[in-house]
C-alpha positions, 0 to 999 in steps of 0.5 A: 834712294837718292834723287839721282837714282829716282830720276834714272828709274823714271827715265828707264820706265819712260824708255820701256813705255816708249818701246811698248808704244812704238811696238803697238804702233808698228802692229796697228794698235796705237798703244791700246790693247786690241779688243775682241769683237763681241758676238751677239747674244743668242736672244738677239740672234733669235730676234734677228732671225725672226725679223729676217724671216718675217720680212722674207715671208711678207715680201714673198706673199705680197708678190704672190698674192697681190699683197692681201692676207692669205687667210681673209683675202681682204686686208693687206699683209702686215705680218708673218703668221704661223699656221701651226703656232710657234709655241707648239714646237720649236721646229716650227718657229723658223720654218718658212713653210709654216708661215704665211703673210697675214693681217693683224686681225687674222693673227689676233683672232686665230689665238682665240679661235684655233678650231675655226682657223684650223678648218680654214687652214685645211680649206686654204692649204690642204689637209696634206700640208697641215698634217705634214706641218703638225707632224713636223711640229712634234719633232725636237730641235735645238738650235745653236749659234751657227744654226741661227747665223746660217738661218739669218744669212739664208732668209736675208739672201732669199729676201734679196733674191725676190 
């Protein structure tokens, strides 16, 4: 290959590159490949759903009960509390009927004194509600990405509606 052929080859390559760049600018890519938006991981979605549910529960119960813990009725609400522990059934993890606003001490002490708190829950919320929640906790649920996305929208909209 002589010098003239090399220059002609470089010029042809430059023309092809210019055409590709112009085509990219015409469709809004500005010479770059379009990147697909990455979806959040399932773990991240779960955390987002729990955060949205927790915020909704705390705001709901603050407005309903004057901002006091529903279990002890003395300290302010700091978190959402599961009546039936979330680890006893996946169906209960994101169930707003199973969650109430509580203080951190009630949440902490409940882990060590489940029997005592079970009686307190029956006293406060009634045996029918607790039995219904226990029955629901025995069901099997497997959430998928669309389920998490729908729950996230639902809890966010509910909180904004308060």
